[in-house]
C-alpha positions as CSV (number, residue, x, y, z in Angstrom):
1,M,40.7,-9.8,-92.9
2,R,37.9,-7.8,-91.4
3,A,38.6,-6.1,-88.1
4,L,35.1,-5.7,-86.8
5,K,32.2,-8.4,-86.3
6,E,28.7,-9.6,-85.0
7,P,27.4,-5.8,-84.6
8,V,24.1,-5.7,-82.4
9,W,22.0,-2.6,-82.3
10,G,21.8,-1.0,-78.6
11,K,18.5,-1.0,-76.8
12,D,17.6,2.7,-78.1
13,H,19.6,2.3,-81.3
14,Q,22.1,5.0,-80.3
15,Y,24.9,2.7,-80.1
16,I,26.1,-0.7,-81.7
17,D,27.7,-3.1,-80.0
18,C,30.5,-5.5,-81.7
19,K,33.7,-7.1,-81.5
20,I,36.7,-5.8,-82.6
21,R,39.7,-7.7,-84.0
22,V,42.8,-7.3,-81.1
23,N,45.1,-9.7,-83.3
24,D,45.1,-13.0,-85.5
25,E,43.4,-14.8,-82.7
26,E,41.5,-12.4,-80.1
27,W,38.3,-10.1,-80.3
28,A,37.4,-7.8,-77.5
29,P,34.0,-6.6,-77.0
30,F,33.3,-2.7,-78.8
31,T,30.8,-0.3,-78.1
32,V,30.2,2.7,-80.7
33,S,27.8,5.7,-80.0
34,A,26.0,7.2,-83.0
35,T,26.4,10.7,-81.5
36,D,30.1,10.1,-80.8
37,K,32.0,13.4,-83.0
38,D,35.1,11.8,-83.2
39,P,35.8,11.0,-87.2
40,K,37.4,7.7,-86.9
41,M,34.4,6.6,-84.7
42,M,31.7,8.1,-87.0
43,A,33.5,6.3,-89.5
44,I,33.2,3.0,-87.5
45,F,29.9,3.5,-86.8
46,A,28.8,3.9,-90.4
47,T,30.5,0.8,-91.2
48,L,29.0,-1.1,-88.7
49,E,25.5,0.3,-89.7
50,G,26.0,-0.6,-93.1
51,M,26.9,-4.5,-91.9
52,K,23.1,-4.2,-90.9
53,P,23.2,-5.1,-87.1
54,A,21.0,-7.3,-85.4
55,D,18.2,-5.9,-83.5
56,Y,18.6,-5.5,-80.0
57,V,17.2,-8.4,-77.9
58,E,16.3,-7.7,-74.3
59,P,18.8,-10.1,-72.3
60,V,16.8,-12.8,-70.5
61,I,17.8,-12.8,-66.7
62,V,16.8,-16.2,-65.2
63,P,17.1,-15.7,-61.7
64,T,19.1,-18.3,-59.1
65,S,18.8,-19.5,-55.4
66,R,21.7,-17.3,-54.8
67,D,19.5,-14.3,-56.1
68,V,16.5,-15.3,-54.1
69,N,18.8,-15.7,-50.8
70,I,20.2,-11.9,-51.3
71,A,16.6,-10.3,-51.7
72,R,15.0,-12.4,-48.7
73,D,18.6,-11.1,-46.8
74,V,17.5,-7.5,-47.5
75,S,13.6,-8.0,-47.0
76,L,14.6,-9.2,-43.5
77,K,16.8,-6.5,-42.6
78,S,14.2,-3.8,-43.7
79,G,12.3,-3.8,-40.7
80,F,9.2,-5.0,-39.6
81,V,6.0,-3.6,-38.1
82,F,4.8,-3.9,-34.8
83,D,1.6,-2.0,-32.8
84,G,2.0,0.7,-36.3
85,N,5.5,1.5,-36.0
86,T,8.2,-0.2,-38.0
87,Y,11.3,-1.4,-35.9
88,Q,14.6,-1.8,-37.4
89,S,15.6,-5.9,-37.8
90,D,19.4,-5.9,-38.3
91,T,21.2,-8.4,-36.5
92,G,21.9,-5.8,-33.9
93,S,18.2,-4.8,-33.1
94,L,17.4,-8.4,-33.5
95,I,19.8,-9.3,-30.8
96,G,18.8,-6.5,-28.3
97,I,14.9,-7.5,-28.9
98,V,15.8,-11.2,-27.9
99,S,17.5,-10.1,-24.7
100,A,15.2,-7.5,-23.6
101,A,12.5,-10.2,-24.1
102,T,14.6,-12.6,-22.4
103,A,14.8,-10.4,-19.3
104,A,11.2,-9.7,-19.5
105,I,9.7,-13.6,-19.7
106,S,12.0,-14.0,-16.1
107,L,9.8,-11.4,-14.3
108,T,6.5,-12.1,-13.0
109,K,2.9,-10.9,-15.0
110,T,2.8,-7.9,-12.4
111,Q,6.2,-6.9,-13.0
112,R,5.9,-7.3,-16.7
113,S,2.9,-4.9,-17.0
114,S,4.7,-1.8,-15.6
115,T,6.9,0.1,-17.8
116,K,9.5,0.2,-15.4
117,W,9.7,-3.5,-15.5
118,H,13.7,-3.3,-16.2
119,G,14.4,-2.1,-13.0
120,G,15.4,1.9,-14.0
121,D,13.9,5.0,-13.0
122,D,12.6,5.9,-16.2
123,P,10.0,3.8,-18.0
124,F,11.6,1.6,-20.9
125,C,11.4,2.6,-24.3
126,W,12.4,1.3,-27.9
127,I,13.5,3.5,-30.7
128,T,11.5,2.9,-33.6
129,A,12.9,2.8,-37.2
130,D,12.1,6.5,-37.7
131,N,13.7,7.3,-34.3
132,K,10.6,7.8,-32.4
133,K,10.8,6.3,-28.4
134,I,8.0,4.1,-27.8
135,E,7.5,3.3,-23.6
136,M,6.6,-0.3,-23.8
137,T,5.7,-2.8,-20.6
138,G,7.7,-6.0,-20.4
139,N,4.7,-7.5,-21.7
140,D,4.8,-5.4,-25.1
141,V,8.7,-6.1,-25.2
142,I,7.6,-9.9,-25.5
143,E,5.5,-9.2,-28.5
144,L,7.5,-7.2,-30.2
145,N,10.0,-10.1,-30.2
146,R,7.3,-12.6,-31.1
147,A,6.6,-9.8,-34.3
148,A,10.3,-9.7,-35.1
149,M,10.3,-13.7,-35.1
150,L,7.1,-13.9,-37.3
151,H,9.0,-11.4,-39.8
152,R,11.8,-13.6,-40.0
153,A,9.9,-16.7,-40.2
154,A,7.8,-15.4,-43.1
155,G,11.0,-14.2,-44.9
156,V,12.7,-17.3,-44.9
157,M,9.8,-19.4,-45.6
158,A,9.0,-17.1,-48.7
159,G,12.7,-17.4,-49.9
160,R,12.0,-21.4,-49.6
161,N,8.9,-21.5,-51.4
162,I,10.2,-19.7,-54.1
163,K,13.4,-21.6,-54.7
164,D,11.0,-24.9,-54.5
165,M,9.5,-23.8,-57.6
166,D,10.3,-25.5,-60.5
167,K,11.1,-22.1,-62.4
168,I,11.9,-19.1,-60.1
169,P,9.6,-15.7,-61.7
170,P,11.3,-12.8,-62.7
171,D,9.6,-10.8,-60.1
172,F,10.5,-13.0,-57.2
173,A,11.6,-10.3,-54.9
174,T,8.0,-8.8,-54.8
175,H,6.7,-12.4,-52.9
176,I,9.7,-12.0,-50.1
């Protein structure tokens, strides 16, 4: 009764993956390294090496719609560029942007053209992803909101288009 079966070389030929007998019916995955100094492990490696292990085969990973969703969500939260600065696009930041833009839209064009459109004593500022304070008029905030919306729409549509393909390409995340 053999205790080892199905030896396969590891990616760098420094280890061998195989199955080892647990009992009469069960086999468990087992890996032994060429660099192991334990005499028993060295003997197991030599035995497996003598069994002529199959060559390593790079696993084929087939991306799924779920993988696309995860990559899309990461991309959507990675920030967006507006007027040469990168702004955060996590949920809290987007809520703040929408809230500020909603307040600015309700004002007259003259009021929106000021950096004090919000009614405060100091100019209205939004903080960039790298923590710079950027003064903004109400019109700027409305355009910031538009840029956030376009960033989100582009990411969602890119993900949708990828999922609509017959086969999702392995490098799909670079296209979101």
